[in-house]
Backbone as a chain_set.jsonl record, in Angstrom:
{"seq": "XXXXXXXXXXXXXXXXXXXXXXXXXXXXXXXXXXXXXXXXXXXXXXXXXXXXXXXXXXXXXXXXXXXXXXXXXXXXXXXX", "coords": {"N": [[-79.997, -15.76, -8.691], [-78.162, -17.776, -10.772], [-74.999, -19.451, -10.914], [-72.784, -20.454, -13.296], [-70.495, -22.685, -14.18], [-67.606, -22.319, -16.071], [-65.838, -23.887, -18.532], [-62.185, -24.133, -18.405], [-59.054, -23.765, -19.986], [-55.498, -24.638, -20.165], [-52.724, -23.585, -21.872], [-49.335, -24.053, -23.257], [-47.333, -22.055, -25.108], [-44.994, -21.731, -27.655], [-42.785, -19.602, -29.138], [-41.549, -19.608, -32.473], [-38.133, -19.525, -33.789], [-37.362, -16.199, -35.113], [-39.819, -15.007, -34.937], [-42.005, -12.495, -33.737], [-42.806, -12.497, -30.589], [-44.543, -11.367, -28.899], [-46.195, -9.698, -30.41], [-47.456, -11.826, -32.082], [-48.711, -13.288, -30.193], [-50.618, -11.283, -29.306], [-52.123, -11.174, -31.606], [-53.174, -13.699, -31.788], [-54.585, -13.943, -29.575], [-56.623, -12.029, -30.108], [-58.043, -13.145, -32.265], [-58.963, -15.484, -31.091], [-60.8, -14.439, -29.524], [-62.421, -12.981, -31.151], [-63.42, -14.719, -33.291], [-63.951, -17.139, -31.767], [-65.003, -16.679, -29.533], [-63.415, -16.803, -27.088], [-61.836, -16.119, -24.152], [-59.072, -14.57, -22.859], [-57.924, -15.129, -19.647], [-55.453, -15.137, -17.987], [-52.179, -14.599, -18.507], [-48.757, -15.122, -18.824], [-45.232, -14.82, -19.11], [-42.969, -17.338, -19.196], [-39.872, -18.953, -18.142], [-37.7, -19.722, -20.751], [-37.167, -22.993, -21.871], [-34.516, -25.484, -22.493], [-33.37, -26.074, -25.86], [-34.935, -28.782, -27.577], [-35.202, -31.769, -29.382], [-37.765, -33.038, -31.696], [-37.77, -35.769, -31.82], [-36.559, -36.417, -29.355], [-38.555, -35.58, -27.639], [-40.677, -37.451, -27.713], [-39.62, -39.735, -26.687], [-39.683, -42.077, -24.212], [-42.339, -41.42, -23.259], [-45.455, -42.563, -21.802], [-48.762, -43.763, -21.735], [-50.904, -42.612, -19.356], [-53.608, -42.542, -17.093], [-55.142, -41.177, -18.846], [-53.55, -39.092, -19.695], [-50.553, -37.965, -21.248], [-47.371, -38.947, -20.008], [-43.974, -38.549, -18.989], [-41.821, -41.352, -18.753], [-40.082, -42.481, -15.854], [-39.76, -39.967, -14.611], [-40.99, -38.856, -12.359], [-43.573, -38.693, -12.851], [-44.365, -36.294, -14.061], [-46.252, -33.899, -16.09], [-46.445, -33.751, -19.636], [-45.563, -31.315, -22.023], [-47.605, -29.72, -24.738]], "CA": [[-79.179, -15.937, -9.671], [-77.405, -19.113, -10.699], [-73.684, -19.355, -11.267], [-72.385, -21.41, -14.116], [-69.04, -22.99, -14.348], [-67.163, -22.326, -17.524], [-64.366, -24.755, -18.787], [-60.915, -23.364, -18.431], [-57.792, -24.647, -20.511], [-54.269, -23.952, -20.071], [-51.857, -23.705, -22.882], [-48.137, -23.387, -23.214], [-47.003, -21.755, -26.422], [-43.62, -21.205, -27.893], [-42.506, -18.718, -30.441], [-40.512, -20.16, -33.38], [-37.056, -18.337, -34.123], [-37.703, -15.206, -36.159], [-41.069, -14.54, -34.595], [-42.21, -11.541, -32.816], [-43.594, -13.319, -29.784], [-45.561, -10.404, -28.287], [-47.082, -9.541, -31.697], [-48.098, -13.11, -32.393], [-49.613, -13.567, -29.002], [-51.671, -10.37, -29.246], [-52.942, -11.55, -32.725], [-53.826, -14.971, -31.48], [-55.776, -13.617, -28.494], [-57.767, -11.271, -31.022], [-58.566, -14.149, -33.082], [-59.711, -16.335, -30.199], [-61.81, -13.657, -28.896], [-63.579, -12.628, -32.235], [-63.835, -15.849, -33.954], [-64.202, -18.247, -31.16], [-65.47, -16.401, -28.249], [-62.657, -17.287, -25.856], [-61.355, -14.834, -23.425], [-57.777, -14.859, -22.059], [-58.099, -14.713, -18.226], [-54.277, -15.115, -17.436], [-51.037, -15.004, -19.455], [-47.449, -14.536, -18.25], [-44.097, -15.394, -19.944], [-42.155, -18.254, -18.277], [-38.448, -19.137, -18.464], [-37.548, -20.631, -21.749], [-36.354, -24.413, -21.633], [-33.217, -25.825, -23.479], [-33.804, -26.795, -27.133], [-35.166, -30.26, -27.848], [-35.736, -32.199, -30.878], [-39.105, -33.684, -31.527], [-37.516, -37.259, -31.623], [-36.466, -36.461, -27.893], [-39.941, -35.163, -26.889], [-41.443, -38.598, -27.82], [-38.956, -40.784, -26.165], [-40.047, -42.378, -22.742], [-43.765, -41.162, -22.919], [-46.463, -43.557, -21.716], [-50.179, -43.162, -21.475], [-51.418, -42.956, -17.987], [-54.857, -41.964, -16.612], [-55.72, -40.128, -19.849], [-52.573, -37.981, -19.98], [-49.181, -38.36, -21.465], [-46.537, -38.619, -18.84], [-42.743, -38.928, -19.085], [-41.504, -42.3, -17.944], [-38.972, -42.185, -14.967], [-39.568, -38.611, -14.295], [-41.808, -38.718, -11.271], [-44.892, -38.459, -13.357], [-44.64, -34.831, -14.312], [-47.001, -33.819, -17.337], [-45.615, -33.589, -20.824], [-46.05, -30.114, -22.647], [-47.947, -29.895, -26.034]], "C": [[-78.248, -17.214, -9.721], [-76.113, -18.747, -11.321], [-73.409, -20.647, -12.069], [-70.848, -21.452, -14.221], [-68.501, -23.04, -15.666], [-66.022, -23.272, -17.511], [-63.352, -23.786, -18.99], [-59.721, -24.415, -19.125], [-56.636, -23.903, -20.216], [-53.353, -24.479, -21.223], [-50.401, -23.263, -22.655], [-47.606, -23.391, -24.761], [-45.655, -21.44, -26.441], [-43.334, -20.614, -29.206], [-41.365, -19.362, -31.193], [-39.442, -19.061, -33.563], [-37.663, -17.429, -35.19], [-39.111, -14.604, -36.057], [-41.291, -13.452, -33.661], [-43.052, -11.987, -31.621], [-44.608, -12.36, -29.343], [-46.673, -10.115, -29.469], [-48.041, -10.727, -32.14], [-48.935, -13.567, -31.423], [-50.814, -12.742, -28.927], [-52.664, -10.859, -30.498], [-53.787, -12.798, -32.453], [-54.964, -14.781, -30.452], [-56.995, -12.951, -29.122], [-58.486, -12.11, -31.545], [-59.506, -14.955, -32.264], [-60.761, -15.651, -29.692], [-62.936, -13.481, -29.904], [-64.176, -13.86, -32.842], [-64.53, -16.966, -33.073], [-64.683, -17.972, -29.64], [-64.845, -16.887, -26.871], [-62.099, -16.037, -25.401], [-60.068, -15.402, -22.63], [-57.94, -14.28, -20.496], [-56.617, -14.562, -17.454], [-53.323, -15.275, -18.528], [-49.665, -14.405, -18.624], [-46.43, -15.499, -19.015], [-43.349, -16.224, -18.772], [-40.755, -18.414, -19.055], [-38.31, -19.994, -19.747], [-36.819, -22.071, -21.42], [-35.45, -24.598, -22.813], [-34.067, -26.449, -24.619], [-33.809, -28.131, -27.072], [-35.538, -30.562, -28.911], [-36.978, -32.876, -30.667], [-38.866, -34.994, -31.264], [-37.24, -37.282, -30.041], [-37.618, -36.363, -27.184], [-40.623, -36.724, -26.84], [-40.844, -39.699, -27.125], [-39.436, -40.93, -24.582], [-41.581, -42.026, -22.43], [-44.619, -42.551, -22.814], [-47.719, -42.845, -21.474], [-50.649, -43.772, -20.172], [-52.417, -42.159, -17.514], [-55.203, -40.847, -17.64], [-54.698, -39.211, -20.154], [-51.19, -38.659, -20.226], [-48.179, -37.969, -20.454], [-44.991, -39.126, -19.265], [-42.403, -40.157, -18.305], [-40.302, -42.088, -17.099], [-38.741, -40.8, -14.702], [-40.516, -38.135, -13.289], [-43.195, -38.276, -11.803], [-45.299, -37.067, -13.633], [-45.333, -34.916, -15.916], [-46.136, -33.309, -18.426], [-46.352, -32.196, -21.471], [-46.557, -30.645, -23.947], [-47.038, -29.97, -26.982]], "O": [[-77.652, -17.592, -8.712], [-76.061, -17.851, -12.163], [-73.728, -21.753, -11.632], [-70.115, -20.469, -14.325], [-68.989, -23.876, -16.426], [-65.32, -23.404, -16.509], [-63.539, -22.752, -19.63], [-59.565, -25.596, -18.815], [-56.679, -22.687, -20.026], [-53.263, -25.683, -21.465], [-50.169, -22.262, -21.978], [-47.478, -24.389, -25.47], [-45.097, -20.945, -25.461], [-43.658, -21.163, -30.259], [-40.316, -19.637, -30.61], [-39.74, -17.867, -33.511], [-38.398, -17.888, -36.064], [-39.55, -13.833, -36.91], [-40.624, -13.554, -32.632], [-44.246, -11.749, -31.804], [-45.75, -12.783, -29.52], [-47.875, -10.335, -29.324], [-49.208, -10.557, -32.491], [-49.904, -14.25, -31.754], [-51.896, -13.217, -28.58], [-53.882, -10.905, -30.328], [-54.948, -12.898, -32.849], [-56.05, -15.358, -30.497], [-58.151, -13.209, -28.788], [-59.698, -11.969, -31.382], [-60.673, -15.13, -32.614], [-61.744, -16.324, -29.382], [-64.115, -13.738, -29.663], [-65.4, -13.986, -32.879], [-65.485, -17.619, -33.493], [-64.735, -18.823, -28.753], [-65.455, -17.247, -25.864], [-61.914, -15.057, -26.123], [-60.046, -16.425, -21.945], [-58.064, -13.078, -20.262], [-56.577, -13.929, -16.399], [-53.6, -16.039, -19.453], [-49.657, -13.385, -17.935], [-46.687, -16.629, -19.431], [-43.188, -15.796, -17.629], [-40.54, -18.11, -20.229], [-38.901, -21.074, -19.711], [-35.863, -22.073, -20.646], [-35.573, -24.013, -23.889], [-35.096, -27.11, -24.489], [-32.852, -28.736, -26.588], [-36.221, -29.772, -29.564], [-37.272, -33.283, -29.543], [-39.653, -35.544, -30.493], [-37.738, -38.233, -29.438], [-37.751, -37.007, -26.143], [-41.091, -37.071, -25.755], [-41.568, -40.677, -26.94], [-39.53, -39.945, -23.85], [-42.024, -42.366, -21.333], [-44.475, -43.477, -23.613], [-47.822, -41.673, -21.112], [-50.774, -44.966, -19.9], [-52.155, -40.957, -17.487], [-55.516, -39.717, -17.265], [-55.022, -38.403, -21.024], [-50.761, -39.635, -19.611], [-48.107, -36.806, -20.057], [-44.923, -40.172, -19.91], [-42.682, -40.085, -17.108], [-39.402, -41.459, -17.656], [-37.582, -40.41, -14.562], [-40.859, -36.955, -13.371], [-43.878, -37.504, -11.131], [-46.459, -36.695, -13.456], [-45.031, -35.769, -16.751], [-45.208, -32.533, -18.199], [-47.572, -32.051, -21.408], [-46.177, -31.737, -24.369], [-47.378, -30.129, -28.154]]}, "num_chains": 1, "name": "protein.A"}
């Protein structure tokens, strides 16, 4: 029997104001499974971050090693 390594992706999603986050996530996972044959293997809620504007998100980013990183922030990865 041969084992195949499957690609795994990690996403961070944020619900917009006025959205039922659990219902939206469940719908998204159903669509991902039925239409795109993707299966959720891990999901957990994280602590929300303070509100930021889109303009603030793009300040200080540099392209390094194929990933966007925030400048002067010890090389932490930026979120989608």
